[in-house]
C-alpha positions in Angstrom: 2.2 -3.7 20.0 6.0 -3.5 20.4 7.7 -1.3 17.8 11.3 -1.1 16.8 12.7 1.0 14.1 16.0 1.5 12.3 17.6 3.5 9.5 19.6 1.4 7.1 21.0 1.7 3.6 19.1 -0.2 1.0 21.0 -1.9 -1.8 17.8 -2.0 -3.8 17.3 1.8 -3.5 20.7 3.1 -4.6 22.1 3.1 -1.1 19.6 5.5 0.4 19.0 5.1 4.1 15.4 4.0 4.6 13.4 4.1 7.8 12.2 0.6 8.6 9.8 -0.6 11.3 9.1 -3.9 12.9 6.0 -4.4 15.1 5.5 -7.4 17.3 2.5 -8.6 19.3 2.9 -7.8 23.0 1.9 -11.3 24.0 0.7 -14.6 22.7 2.0 -16.8 19.9 3.1 -15.5 16.5 0.5 -16.6 14.0 1.7 -15.0 10.8 3.9 -12.3 9.1 2.7 -9.1 7.4 4.4 -6.6 5.1 3.0 -3.1 5.2 3.2 -0.7 2.2 2.1 3.0 2.5 0.8 5.3 -0.2 2.2 8.3 -2.1 3.0 11.2 0.2 2.3 9.3 3.4 4.5 6.9 5.5 4.3 4.0 7.9 3.2 6.2 10.8 -0.1 6.8 9.0 -0.9 3.1 9.1 -0.4 2.4 12.8 -4.1 1.3 13.1 -3.6 -1.4 10.5 -0.4 -2.6 12.2 -2.1 -2.6 15.7 -4.9 -4.7 14.2 -2.5 -7.2 12.7 -0.4 -7.4 15.8 -3.6 -8.0 17.9 -4.2 -11.0 15.6 -0.7 -12.4 16.1 1.0 -11.0 13.0 4.6 -9.6 13.1 4.6 -6.6 10.8 7.5 -5.1 8.8 7.5 -2.1 6.5 9.6 0.8 5.2 9.1 4.4 4.4 9.7 4.6 0.6 12.5 6.8 -0.7 11.5 10.5 -0.4 8.8 9.7 2.1 8.4 9.9 5.9 11.7 9.5 7.7 13.6 8.0 4.8 16.2 9.8 2.7 15.5 11.2 -0.7 13.9 14.1 -2.4 10.3 14.4 -1.2 8.0 12.6 -3.7 10.8 11.3 -5.9 11.2 7.6 -6.6 13.1 6.5 -9.8 10.1 4.4 -10.9 7.8 1.6 -9.8 10.3 -1.1 -10.5 12.9 0.5 -8.1 10.7 -0.5 -5.2 10.5 -4.2 -6.1 13.8 -5.0 -4.6 13.0 -3.1 -1.4 9.8 -5.1 -1.0 11.7 -8.3 -1.4 14.3 -7.1 1.1 11.5 -6.5 3.6 10.0 -9.9 3.0 13.4 -11.6 3.4 14.1 -9.6 6.6 10.7 -10.5 8.1 11.2 -14.2 7.3 14.7 -14.2 8.8 13.3 -12.7 12.1 10.1 -14.7 12.4 10.8 -17.8 10.3 8.2 -19.6 8.2 5.4 -19.1 10.7 1.8 -19.0 9.5 0.5 -17.1 6.4 2.4 -14.3 4.9 0.1 -11.3 4.5 0.4 -8.0 2.6 -1.3 -4.8 3.7 -0.9 -2.1 1.0 -2.6 1.3 0.8 -3.3 3.4 -2.3 -0.1 3.7 -4.4 1.5 1.1 -2.2 -1.2 -1.3 -3.5 -0.3 -0.2 -7.1 3.4 -1.0 -6.5 2.5 -4.4 -5.0 0.1 -5.4 -7.8 2.6 -4.5 -10.5 5.3 -6.5 -8.7 3.1 -9.5 -8.1 2.0 -9.5 -11.7 5.6 -9.7 -12.8 6.1 -12.7 -10.5 2.9 -14.4 -11.5 3.8 -14.2 -15.2 6.5 -16.7 -14.3 4.4 -18.8 -11.9 0.9 -18.6 -13.3 -0.9 -17.0 -10.4 -0.5 -14.7 -7.4 -0.8 -17.1 -4.4 1.2 -18.5 -1.6 3.6 -19.9 -4.2 4.8 -16.3 -4.8 5.2 -13.8 -2.0 1.8 -13.5 -0.2 -1.2 -15.7 0.4 -3.4 -13.1 2.1 -3.7 -9.6 0.5 -5.4 -6.6 2.0 -5.7 -3.7 -0.4 -6.8 -0.4 1.2 -8.3 2.2 -1.3 -6.0 0.9 -4.1 -4.7 3.2 -6.8 -5.7 1.6 -10.1 -6.1 4.6 -12.4 -3.2 7.0 -11.9 -4.5 9.2 -14.7 -7.8 9.9 -12.7 -8.3 13.6 -12.2 -4.9 14.5 -13.7 -4.0 17.2 -16.2 -4.3 15.8 -19.7 -1.4 17.7 -21.0 0.9 16.4 -18.3 -0.3 12.8 -19.0 0.4 13.2 -22.7 3.9 14.7 -22.1 4.8 12.5 -19.1 7.3 10.2 -20.9 9.0 13.1 -22.6 9.2 15.1 -19.4 10.5 12.1 -17.4 13.6 12.0 -19.7 14.1 15.8 -19.6 13.4 16.6 -15.9 12.9 13.3 -14.0 13.6 14.6 -10.5 11.4 17.7 -10.7 8.4 17.3 -8.4 4.8 18.5 -8.9 2.0 19.1 -6.5 -0.4 16.1 -6.4 -3.3 18.3 -5.2 -4.0 15.7 -2.4 -4.7 17.4 0.9 -5.7 16.0 4.3 -9.3 17.0 3.9 -9.6 14.9 0.7 -8.1 11.9 2.6 -10.2 11.8 5.7 -12.8 13.8 7.7 -10.8 16.2 9.9 -11.8 17.0 13.5 -12.4 20.8 13.7 -9.8 22.6 15.7 -7.1 20.0 15.5 -3.5 20.9 14.4 -1.1 18.8 12.4 0.8 16.3 14.6 4.2 14.6 13.9 2.5 12.0 11.7 0.9 14.6 9.5 4.0 16.8 9.4 5.9 14.0 7.8 3.4 13.7 4.9 3.7 15.7 1.7 1.8 16.3 -1.6 4.6 15.9 -4.1 5.3 13.5 -6.9 8.3 13.5 -9.2 8.0 13.5 -13.0 9.8 10.2 -13.1 7.5 8.5 -10.7 4.4 9.9 -12.3 5.4 8.7 -15.7 6.2 5.3 -14.3 2.8 5.0 -12.7 1.1 5.9 -16.0 3.3 3.4 -17.8 2.4 0.5 -15.5 -1.4 1.3 -15.1 -2.4 -1.6 -17.3 -0.1 -3.9 -15.3 -1.8 -3.1 -12.0 -5.2 -3.6 -13.6 -4.2 -6.9 -15.2 -3.1 -8.3 -11.8 -6.8 -9.0 -11.1 -7.0 -12.0 -13.4 -3.8 -13.4 -11.7 -5.4 -13.4 -8.2 -6.5 -17.1 -8.3 -7.0 -19.7 -5.6 -5.6 -20.1 -3.0 -5.2 -16.4 -2.8 -7.3 -14.7 -0.1 -8.2 -11.1 -0.9 -9.7 -8.2 1.0 -10.4 -4.8 -0.5 -11.5 -1.9 1.8 -12.7 1.2 0.1 -14.2 4.5 1.1 -17.5 5.2 -0.6 -16.8 8.9 -0.9 -13.1 8.5 -2.0 -12.4 11.0 -4.9 -8.7 10.1 -5.1 -9.2 6.5 -5.9 -12.9 6.2 -6.6 -14.7 2.9 -5.6 -15.8 2.2 -9.2 -12.3 1.3 -10.1 -11.6 -1.0 -7.1 -15.0 -2.7 -7.5 -14.4 -3.4 -11.2 -11.0 -4.8 -10.3 -12.5 -7.0 -7.5 -15.2 -8.4 -9.8 -12.6 -9.7 -12.2 -10.6 -11.5 -9.5 -11.2 -15.3 -10.0 -10.2 -16.3 -6.5 -13.1 -17.7 -4.5 -11.9 -16.3 -1.2 -12.4 -12.6 -1.6 -14.2 -9.8 0.2 -15.0 -6.2 -0.9 -15.9 -3.8 1.9 -17.4 -0.4 0.8 -17.5 2.0 3.7 -20.3 4.7 3.5 -19.4 8.2 4.4 -15.7 7.5 4.3 -12.9 9.1 2.2 -9.5 7.8 1.0 -8.1 6.8 4.4 -10.8 4.8 6.2 -8.4 3.8 9.0 -7.6 7.4 9.8 -11.2 8.6 9.9 -12.4 9.8 13.4 -14.6 6.7 13.5 -12.7 3.8 12.1 -14.7 1.2 13.9 -16.5 -0.2 10.8 -13.3 -0.9 8.9 -11.5 -2.4 11.9 -14.5 -4.7 12.5 -14.6 -5.8 8.8 -10.9 -6.3 8.5 -10.9 -8.2 11.9 -13.5 -10.6 10.6 -11.5 -11.2 7.5 -8.4 -11.8 9.5 -10.3 -14.3 11.7 -11.3 -16.2 8.7 -14.9 -15.0 8.3 -16.6 -13.3 5.3 -16.1 -14.8 1.9 -17.3 -13.2 -1.4 -19.3 -10.0 -1.2 
């Protein structure tokens, strides 16, 4: 995989300089294009395994560290709201198409809160077009441990007061309570590397309130995933951050005939960052190669 990166101001994100990455296959023809969206508190560097897998299958990948995440500018954990990322996603799609051209399918890989952003965005598009398909932005969608219930495990008082607090102190950040040991099984004796040091466990009041406000929109996107959409959901069976019951219920409501749900036993929230990520790489590889329909 050949990686290039840049820092550029984003008109869709109030001029903040965002870190962007473009990953190309080292050899062979380009067979498709893929947009990569990371989760809350992490960044593109945490999803190198997904990008390597996609590049190995001939996809050119593009993504960005969200404002306040990874190497991008902004207060750690603060995004004005879910809608503020829609324009950045569209910028990334446009940039990828300009570099690669209309080659093969356009794929989305989105992890956790990144999947939430994508689903709310795609729902808004589908309300105009009737479905989420290759007539919108993506015709293949891979959701990794998707966030569908932002209220799960959260303080009830903060949930009830979220809208009021977002008007009063929108930029104040709170601890999410998410630590590396809840995300993946850690190898004893290892120390945080550069990838881990760029992660954080903060969320602003404004972003938290926006996630709660759009929870029904993310969930409603299931009914809009109709043919010819091609969906893969990969989910850790032991995930306590985004429990599998929510993603399975979402999957069961998807009317598309090409869909695959992969539940990974003994795996937490970040299956691709587990010490043994072989099972998820194999399952996703089969899906990318066109195998595995409904399950």
